[in-house]
C-alpha positions as CSV (number, residue, x, y, z in Angstrom):
1,M,-7.3,14.1,5.0
2,D,-9.2,11.6,7.2
3,H,-10.1,14.2,9.9
4,G,-10.0,11.4,12.5
5,V,-13.4,10.0,11.4
6,S,-14.0,6.5,12.7
7,G,-17.1,4.3,12.9
8,N,-17.9,3.8,16.6
9,L,-19.3,7.4,17.3
10,I,-17.6,7.4,20.7
11,V,-15.2,10.2,21.5
12,T,-12.3,9.2,23.8
13,D,-8.8,10.2,24.9
14,G,-8.0,6.5,25.6
15,K,-9.2,6.9,29.2
16,T,-12.6,8.6,29.3
17,E,-15.4,7.9,26.8
18,V,-18.0,10.4,25.7
19,T,-21.0,8.6,24.4
20,R,-23.6,11.4,24.1
21,F,-23.2,11.9,20.3
22,K,-23.7,8.2,19.7
23,E,-26.8,8.2,21.9
24,I,-28.3,11.2,20.0
25,I,-27.7,9.4,16.7
26,E,-29.4,6.3,17.9
27,D,-32.4,8.2,19.3
28,D,-35.1,8.3,16.6
29,N,-36.9,11.1,18.4
30,I,-34.0,13.6,18.0
31,N,-33.7,15.2,14.6
32,K,-33.4,18.9,15.2
33,I,-30.3,19.5,17.3
34,A,-29.7,23.0,18.6
35,V,-26.2,23.9,19.9
36,N,-25.4,26.9,22.0
37,V,-22.1,28.2,20.7
38,S,-20.0,30.8,22.5
39,G,-16.9,31.2,20.4
40,G,-14.6,29.3,22.8
41,T,-13.0,25.9,22.2
42,D,-15.7,23.7,23.8
43,S,-18.9,24.4,22.0
44,P,-17.6,24.3,18.4
45,L,-16.2,20.9,19.2
46,V,-19.7,19.8,20.1
47,V,-20.9,21.0,16.7
48,Y,-17.9,19.2,15.1
49,F,-18.5,15.8,16.7
50,M,-22.2,16.1,16.2
51,A,-21.6,16.7,12.5
52,K,-19.0,13.9,12.4
53,S,-21.4,11.5,13.9
54,I,-24.2,12.4,11.5
55,S,-21.8,12.0,8.6
56,I,-20.4,8.6,9.8
57,S,-23.9,7.1,10.4
58,K,-25.4,8.8,7.3
59,S,-28.2,10.1,9.5
60,Y,-28.7,13.1,7.3
61,H,-32.3,13.6,8.5
62,K,-30.7,15.0,11.7
63,E,-29.8,18.6,11.4
64,I,-27.7,21.1,13.4
65,Y,-29.0,24.5,14.5
66,P,-26.2,26.7,16.0
67,H,-27.4,29.4,18.4
68,F,-25.2,32.3,19.5
69,M,-26.1,34.6,22.4
70,L,-23.8,37.6,21.6
71,D,-22.7,39.8,24.5
72,R,-22.1,43.3,22.9
73,S,-20.6,44.4,26.2
74,K,-17.4,42.6,25.2
75,T,-16.2,45.4,23.0
76,I,-12.8,43.8,22.3
77,S,-14.2,40.4,21.4
78,Q,-13.7,38.9,18.0
79,T,-16.4,36.3,18.4
80,P,-19.0,38.1,16.2
81,S,-16.8,37.4,13.2
82,W,-15.1,34.2,14.4
83,V,-18.2,32.2,15.3
84,P,-19.6,32.2,11.7
85,K,-16.1,31.2,10.5
86,Q,-16.0,28.3,13.0
87,M,-19.3,27.0,11.6
88,D,-18.0,27.4,8.0
89,I,-14.9,25.3,8.8
90,I,-17.0,22.5,10.2
91,R,-19.4,22.7,7.2
92,G,-16.4,22.4,4.9
93,L,-15.2,19.2,6.7
94,F,-18.7,17.6,6.6
95,P,-20.4,19.1,3.5
96,D,-23.0,16.3,3.6
97,V,-24.3,17.4,6.9
98,T,-26.9,20.2,7.3
99,I,-25.6,23.0,9.6
100,H,-28.1,25.8,9.5
101,D,-27.3,29.5,9.6
102,I,-26.5,30.7,13.1
103,M,-29.4,32.1,15.0
104,T,-27.8,35.1,16.8
105,Q,-29.4,37.0,19.6
106,E,-27.6,40.1,21.1
107,F,-27.7,41.5,24.6
108,C,-25.7,44.2,26.3
109,N,-24.9,45.8,29.7
110,E,-27.3,48.8,29.9
111,G,-25.2,50.7,32.4
112,W,-25.5,48.2,35.3
113,D,-22.6,47.6,37.6
114,R,-20.8,44.3,37.2
115,K,-22.7,42.5,40.0
116,T,-26.1,43.7,38.8
117,F,-25.2,42.7,35.2
118,R,-24.4,39.2,36.3
119,K,-27.8,38.9,37.8
120,K,-29.6,40.5,34.8
121,K,-27.7,38.3,32.4
122,Q,-29.4,35.2,33.7
123,G,-32.8,36.6,32.9
124,L,-31.6,37.8,29.5
125,W,-30.3,34.3,28.7
126,E,-33.6,32.7,29.7
127,K,-35.5,35.1,27.5
128,M,-33.2,34.4,24.5
129,M,-33.4,30.6,25.1
130,K,-37.2,30.9,25.0
131,N,-37.0,32.8,21.8
132,M,-34.7,30.2,20.3
133,I,-37.0,27.3,21.4
134,E,-40.1,29.0,19.9
135,S,-38.2,29.7,16.6
136,I,-36.3,26.5,16.0
137,K,-38.4,24.0,18.1
138,P,-35.4,21.7,18.7
139,D,-35.6,18.2,19.9
140,I,-32.5,18.7,22.0
141,I,-30.3,21.6,23.0
142,L,-26.5,21.0,23.5
143,A,-23.8,23.1,25.0
144,G,-20.1,23.0,25.8
145,G,-20.1,22.9,29.6
146,M,-17.4,20.9,31.3
147,T,-15.5,20.3,34.6
148,N,-12.6,22.5,35.8
149,L,-9.1,21.4,35.7
150,P,-7.7,20.1,39.1
151,T,-7.5,22.9,41.7
152,S,-3.8,22.0,42.4
153,L,-2.9,22.5,38.8
154,L,-4.8,25.8,38.5
155,K,-2.9,27.1,41.5
156,L,0.4,25.9,40.1
157,Y,-0.3,28.2,37.1
158,G,-1.1,31.2,39.3
159,H,-4.9,31.1,39.3
160,A,-6.4,33.7,41.7
161,T,-7.6,32.4,45.1
162,D,-9.5,33.7,48.0
163,L,-8.1,34.1,51.6
164,Q,-8.8,30.4,52.2
165,G,-6.9,29.3,49.1
166,N,-9.9,28.4,47.1
167,I,-10.1,29.0,43.4
168,I,-12.2,32.0,42.5
169,N,-14.0,33.2,39.4
170,A,-14.2,29.6,38.1
171,G,-17.9,28.9,38.5
172,K,-19.5,26.4,40.9
173,Q,-17.8,23.1,40.6
174,R,-19.8,19.9,41.1
175,S,-18.9,16.3,41.3
176,I,-20.2,14.1,38.5
177,D,-22.8,12.7,40.9
178,E,-24.1,16.2,41.8
179,I,-24.8,17.1,38.1
180,P,-28.5,16.7,37.3
181,Q,-29.3,14.3,34.5
182,S,-30.8,17.1,32.5
183,K,-27.4,18.8,32.5
184,K,-25.6,15.6,31.5
185,D,-27.9,15.1,28.6
186,T,-27.3,18.6,27.2
187,N,-23.5,18.9,28.0
188,P,-21.6,16.1,26.2
189,W,-18.4,17.3,28.0
190,H,-19.9,17.2,31.5
191,K,-17.4,14.6,32.8
192,V,-14.2,15.8,31.1
193,N,-12.1,18.9,31.3
194,K,-10.1,21.2,29.0
195,K,-7.3,18.8,28.5
196,F,-9.7,16.3,27.0
197,V,-10.9,19.0,24.6
198,A,-7.3,19.9,23.7
199,H,-6.6,16.2,23.0
200,Q,-9.5,16.1,20.5
201,Y,-8.3,19.2,18.7
202,R,-5.0,17.7,18.1
203,K,-6.3,14.2,17.3
204,E,-8.9,15.6,14.8
205,G,-6.4,17.9,13.1
206,L,-8.2,21.1,14.2
207,M,-5.2,23.1,15.7
208,E,-4.4,24.9,12.5
209,N,-7.9,25.7,11.2
210,L,-10.4,25.9,14.1
211,Y,-8.3,26.6,17.2
212,P,-6.9,29.9,16.0
213,I,-10.4,31.4,15.7
214,T,-11.5,30.4,19.2
215,E,-11.7,33.0,22.0
216,S,-11.9,32.3,25.7
217,C,-10.6,35.3,27.6
218,L,-13.2,36.8,30.0
219,I,-11.9,40.4,29.7
220,E,-14.6,42.6,28.2
221,S,-13.0,45.9,27.3
222,V,-9.9,48.0,27.3
223,E,-11.2,49.7,30.5
224,D,-11.5,46.2,32.0
225,L,-7.8,45.5,31.2
226,I,-6.7,48.8,32.7
227,S,-8.8,48.1,35.9
228,Q,-6.9,44.8,36.2
229,G,-3.6,46.7,36.1
230,L,-2.8,45.5,32.6
231,A,-1.8,47.4,29.5
232,P,-4.6,48.5,27.1
233,D,-3.4,46.1,24.5
234,A,-2.8,43.1,26.8
235,Y,-5.5,40.9,25.3
236,P,-5.8,38.0,26.0
237,C,-5.3,38.9,29.6
238,K,-3.5,35.6,30.6
239,I,-4.8,35.8,34.2
240,C,-8.5,35.0,34.0
241,H,-9.8,31.5,34.7
242,Q,-10.5,30.8,31.0
243,C,-7.0,32.0,29.9
244,I,-5.3,29.9,32.5
245,E,-7.2,26.7,31.6
246,K,-6.7,27.3,27.9
247,Y,-2.9,27.7,28.4
248,I,-2.6,24.6,30.6
249,A,-4.5,22.4,28.1
250,F,-3.3,23.8,24.8
251,G,0.0,25.5,25.6
252,M,-1.4,28.7,24.1
253,Y,-3.8,31.5,24.9
254,D,-6.3,33.1,22.5
255,K,-4.8,34.2,19.1
256,C,-2.2,31.4,19.6
257,V,-0.2,33.5,22.0
258,S,2.2,31.2,23.8
259,K,4.0,33.6,26.2
């Protein structure tokens, strides 16, 4: 199978071009490439295209270092076992590329309420990022951040809104011009949304091997499901921001659930 490998190192859906992988390949100062992986659809695709670009260009001196910050508070998550499998799939597609063992750092809610934990989490992430940088000493750190789907589309699919009709629980949305250059450099998907990612999964033949072991739902526990008025086994929840975006883009939720 060709796996969609071509020679120009530019990722596109025919409308928007992502050139960051090409730029990294052409930068002689970048050899150790750390990638923050989460278990969702976006970050493993960064690893995939980075590996693909290294393979196409035969830039084998450039190596990939996956970094996983594991939230043990998500007791029903399958990412602890799925993230290593994601990396194994990509290694199998590009066996000539060095993808190092995952550096995993764990953190957990130590009894804080939800609001406090959100604040604490930022500090925990910063500490883990510092540990990773000291350990790996990467030349660049990549991640899978991207823009939200259009608000009108999210509302059409029942996304939660506030009293003014604004989308909630979707993170702060910035225009392309408002995104700092440092964020653009580290997030190859900064100017595209989930539909672009879904297009790449289909184009690259990743729907049957990689997609089924991605997880996006934001629900953390059975108790969380019940508090949302859902059944204890209603996972994925189908109502959080990540579930709705995934369904719009892929036509499926986590675990390939389609209804």
